[in-house]
N, C-alpha and C positions, 0 to 999 in steps of 0.2 A: 466815218462813223466812230463814235467813242462811247464808252460806257463807264459810269462811275461804279466803283466796286460794290458798295452797298450803302444804302442811305444811313445805316447806323454807324458808318465810318465816314462822316462828312469831311474829314481832313485828308482822306485818301484821294490822290490826284487821279483824273480820268486817264485811261490808256486807250490807244487806238484798238479797234476790234481785232485787226489782224495780228497785233502784238499779243493780245490775250490768247488768240488761237495758237500762236507759235509757242507760248508758254505752256499751254495745255499739251501740245505735241511733245515738248521736251519732258514734261512730267510723265507722260505715257511711256516714253522710252525707258524710264527707270522702273516701270511696273509698280509705281506708287499709287495703289488703289485708293488709299485713304485721302491723299491729296486730291486725286481726281474727283472723289465724291464731294469734297469741299468746293472745288472749282465749279462743279455743276450747280451749286447753290448761289453762285455769285450773281448770275443774271439768267433770265429765262432764254435769252438768245444763245447762251453758251451751253445750255443743257444738251441739245442734239450732238454737239461736237464731243462732249464728255461721254455721252451714252455710246458713241461709236467705239470708244475704247473700253468702257466699263463692261459692255456685253459682247465684246469681240471674241472672247475665249470662254468656253465652258468645258472644264477638264475635271473629271471625277477621280483622277488618280492622286488624290491628296491623302489617302489612307485613313480617312475618318470613318468611324463606325456608323456615322449618320449620313453617309454619302447619298443613300437613296432618298432620305428625307429631304436633303438639299436639292436633289434632282426634282422631286415633286413640287417643292416650293418654287423652283425656277419655272417649271411647267405652268404652275398657277399664275405666276407673274406674266408670262407671255400670253396666257389666255385672257387676262384682264387688259394687257397692253400689247396687242398683237403687232403694233408698229415697231416694237423692239426686236422682233425676230430677224429683221433685215440686217441687224448689226452683228449677228452671230456668224463668225467666219471659221472658227476652230472649235470642233466638237469632238470630245473623246468620252465615250460611254463605257463605264466599267460596271460589270455585274458579277458578283461573287458566287452565284449559283448556290444559295443556301439550301442545304439538304432537306430542311423541313418545309420548304415552300414548294407547292405543286407547280408544275410547269405552266399550267393555265393561269396561275396567279403570279407568275414571275414578272419581273420588271419589263422584259421585252414584249410581253403579251398584255400589258395594261393598256386600256383604251386611251388613257391620258398620254402614254408614251407615243403611241401612233399619232395622236393629234399634235403633240409637240413636234415630232419630226416633220409632219405635213406642213407646219408653218415655216420651216426653214427653207430659204430659197437661195442663199448666198454662201453656203458652206464651201470653203476652199480646202480644208483639211478635215478628214473624218476618221475617227478611230472607234473600234468596237472590240471590247476586251471581255472575255469570259474565262473562268477557271477551266471549264470544259463544257462544250455545248455543241450539239449537232445542229447544222443549219435547218434541217427539217423540223426540229422542235420549236423553231421560232414561228410566231404567228404569221399568217399570210399578210396581214396588214403591215406588220413590222418589216417583213421581207420586202414588200413592194416599196415602202418608203426608203429603205436602205438602198435599193437598186436605183430609185429615182435620184437620191442625193449624190451618189457616187458616179452617176453617168451625166451629171450636169457639166456644162463647159467650164464652170468656175472651179470645180473640184479637181485639184492637182495633186493631192496627197491622200493615200489610203493606208490605214494601219489596222490590221486584223490580228487578233490573238485568241487562242483557245477555241477556235472554230473548226469543227470536223465536217468532212463531206460537203465542202463548199461547191455549189454548182459552177462548172466552168464558165457558164454564161455570165455569172456575176463578175468574174475577172475580165473576161473578153470584152464586155461592154463598157469598161471604164476607159475609154479611149482618150480621155483628156487628162488622165492621171499621169504625173511625171515622177512621183516618188511612191514606192510600194514597200511596205513593211509587213512581214508575216511571221508571227511567233507561234510555234506549236500548232500549226494549221495543216490541214490536209484537204485535198480536192476530192470530189466525188469519184468513185471508181470508174476507171476507163477500161473498156473491154477491147483489147487489140483485135479480137476476131470480128467484132462489130465494125471496127475501122477498116479492116481488110475487105470485109463484105461490101461496105459502102463504096470502097474504091473500085472493086470489081463490077459493081452494079452502076457505076457512074453517078452515084448520088452525092458524092463529096462536093460541096460548094466551096469555091475559092473566095477567100475573104480579101477584099482590096486592101493594099498596104496602108492606105490612108485611114482605115478603120481599125488598125492594130493599135495596141497600147504601147506607145513609144516612151520608154522609161529613161530617166536620167540618174535616179538614185534607187537602190534596192537594198533591202535588209531582210535576211532570213535567219530566224532563230529557232532551232529545234524543229525544222520543217524538212526533215530528210526525204519524206515521201514526195514532197513537192519537187525536189530536184529530179527525181526519177521521171516526173512528168515533163520537166522542162528540157531534159537532154536525153537522147539526141534529138535534134530538130528535124522534122520531116514535113512533107506536104499533108500528112494525115494527123499531125499533132494538133490536138484540140485546144491548145493554149495560145492565144494570139498576143503574146508579149514580145515586143521588139527590144532586144538588148544591144543592138548594134551600135547605139550611141550612148551606152551607159557610162557615166563618169565616176560614180561612187558605189562601191559594193562592200557590204559587211555581212559575213556569214558566221554563225555560231553553230557548230555541228558536232556530231559524234564521229569518232575515228573511222568507223567502217564506211562513211560516206565520202571520205577524202578524195578518192579517185574521180568519182563522177563530178565532184565540186571543181576539181582542177580542170577537167575538160570544159566545164561550164565557164570557168574563168578565162581560159584560153580562147574560147569562142568570142569573148568580149574584148580581147586584148588590144585591139587598135585604139580604143578610146578611153580605157580605164585610167583614172587619175589617182584615186585613192582605193586601197584594198585593205580590209581588216578580216583576219581569220582567227577565230577564237574557239577553244575547245569547250564543250558544254558539260555542265553537271547534269545528273539525272535526278529529278525530284520525284518522290513518291508521296502523294497526299494521303495522309492517314485519315481514319474515320473521325478523329478528333479535330481535324483541320490543321494538323501540324505538318509542316514540310520537312521531310528528312532527305538529306543529301546522301546519295550512295554513289560509289564509283561505277562509271559506265562499263558495261560488260566488255565492250570492244577495246578497252585499254586506253592508252594515251595516243595523242596525235603523233604521227611519224612523218618525216619529210624525206622518205626514201622513194626511189623510183624516178625514171627519166621524165615522167609526165609532170613531176612537181618541180617547176622552174618558173622564175619570174622574168626570164630574158625576153619572152615575146611581148611583155607589157612595156612597149617602148616609150609610152607617155606617162608612166607611173611616177608620181611625185611623193606619195606617202604610203608606207606599208606598216601595218601594225598587226600584231599577233599575240596570242597568249598560249602558254603551256602549263598544264596542270601536272605537278610533280607530287607523288604520294609518298615516296620513300627515297630520300637523298642518298641512302646507302645502296640502293638498287642500281647496279651498274647499267642495266638496260635502260632504266629511266634517265640516268645521268647522260646517256648517249644522245638523248633528245637534244641537248644543248649543242652537241657536235653536229648533229643532223641539221639543226637550225642554222648553224654557221655556214654549212654547205649550201643551204637554200639562199642565205643572204648573199653569197658570192655570185648568185645568178641575177642579182638586181641589175636593172638597166642603168646606164650612166645618168639618167635623168633623175634618179631618186634623190630626194632632198630631206625627207623626214622618216625616221624609223622609230617605232614605239614598240617596246617589248614588255609583256607582263608575265612574270613568273609567279604562278599561283601555287603557293605552298600551303594552302588551306588544310590539306590532309596530312601534312608532314608533322612528325614529332617535334615538339618544342625544343628538346635538347639537340636534335639534329640541326634545326635552324640556327640555334646559337653556335653550334660547333662550326658550321660552314661560313658563318658571318662573324666569327670571332675577330675582334680588332687586330689587323695585321701588325700593329705596333707591339703587340704582346709577344713574349718569347714562346708561347704555345703555338705549335704549328698545326693544330687540329682543324684550322679553317681551310686547310688545303685538302685536295681530293686525293684519291689513291695514287696518282702519279706525281704527287708533290707539287701540284699547281693550284693556284687560287681557284675558287669555285667558278668565277666568271672570266678566267684568263682567255679561253678560246674565243669567247664573244668579244672581248676587248681587242684582241689581235685582229679579228676580222673587221670590226667596225673602224679601226684606226688606219686601215689600208686605204690611202688616198687615191691609189690607182684604181681600186675597185669602186670607190665612192667619191668621184671628183666633185660632185655637186652637193654632197651631204653637209647640212648645216645644223641639224638638230637630232639628238638622240634622247629618248626617254626610256628609263628603266623603272618599271613598277614591280614591287614585291608585295604580294598579298599573303597575309598570315591568318591563322585561325582566330576566331572571334574572342577566345579567352586567352590569347597569347600573353598580353600584357595586362597586369592587374595590380593595383596598389593595395589590395586587401591583404590582411594578415593571414587569412586562410590560404591564399595562394602561395605565400612565402613559406608557410610551414610544410608544404608538400616537398620541398627540397631539403636534402640533408646538408649538413655543414660543409661536406667536401664538394658538393655540387654547386655549379654556378647558377645564380638567379637568371631568369630570362633577361636577355639583353634589351635595353631600352630601344625604342624604334629609331631614335636619332643615331645610336651607335651602329645599328644594322645599316642605316642609310649611309653613314660615313664609311663603313667597311665596304659596302658595294661600290661606293664612289672610288675608294682606293684601288679596288680591283679593276676599275675602268679608267685608269690614269692615262693610258696611251690614247684612248678615244677622246678623253677630255682635252689632251694636249693637241690632238689633230683638229679639234673644233675650237681652238682657242680664239681665233679671230672671227668666229661665226656665232650663231645663236648659242650653241654650246650643249653641254650634257645636263640632263635633269634626272635626278634619281629620287624616287619617292617610295616610301614604305607605309602601308596602311593596314588596318585590321578590318577584315570583312565581317561586319556585325550582323548584316541581314542578307544572307546569300539568296534567300527566296525572292528578294525584290530586284535582283539583277536580271 
């Protein structure tokens, strides 16, 4: 079978149908929506193949103020053309919980929203994101459709954000889900006395292992209360999540949750391949809708204690972590780098990639300049109190090939405040003649690389060392 491109292009040679389909597949791999739209107009036989890609993903996380209008337009389209619903595989719903909109009139409780969800039968990845919402405030119809979608055999990824008091049955029934992401979520309150009473009365039902949720990937962001529900594991634990075969774990947490998280990590140690541990900011949403970052009351992450070790993770290949430093002159905070080096020394021999992010968002600009002053200068202020470069301990640790025989890639990321570097005249006038202007990002990057020379030399024949410095412009979006 062959198709001519269009009658208005008579000189265009005919191409075999399978070749045209292969071309469309290649275009789809580049996410070139505009070209896909054009391809759909070439011939009516090509339209279904193009529609498969054009309607595959519906993601509301584009930050547009007209996101909800876009959603209702999409609902209208599927209402008029219901055959398109079968092409939707990735669905991420974002609702900003506008304060002036009553709950009954909110997006989750609109009849058109429920009808839209009811038409979807092939969703493989589902996301639901609120700024803050209780599960009980969602309409019954909306709740039922969410449960239906995430319990289908085709649904393998679930992403929840900003949902409080999620019924445990919602999580327990997603037994086909392989990847779970929860951001600032909490489960419905669990009454230990009720669990004990159920055990004593013999009313606890044993759930077959085949009905548990067997996860491969998990990500938890600001979900401290969730960890308290996940660990320790027991026969009365009402969360049927199986982490015994987990491969990838990413946690972003507050410092006071560190111990229980490490116990959770060690519980999954036999299979874990990648591990990412990040320290969280705490955001307070003001009445005007402005997000304000404040230092978490628990302080910074520390890596002290015998329970904090990577040695049990015998199959770990990639380890990444971040540290938030607020005051580079504070000796206690500077010690976090030393503690971090101690933790790295417990890495298993299998480790191949280490990614480190030093978050200096809260540091004074002058302190940042002082500690990353170019080493070629005669000024020694880039050194710490002991006369050593800022990253010397980290460099010595990562360059030890006896500790890291398989290491082939190291990434150092340095995050600065959003107004660190500015070309405006106003920012320059803030500095007196005797003071240094803020160092350009390239110079900070080069300074950090110079401090990591031993590591770079040890990785010379491998992938190597990558150092990046960037400005965090929108912290609330992370």
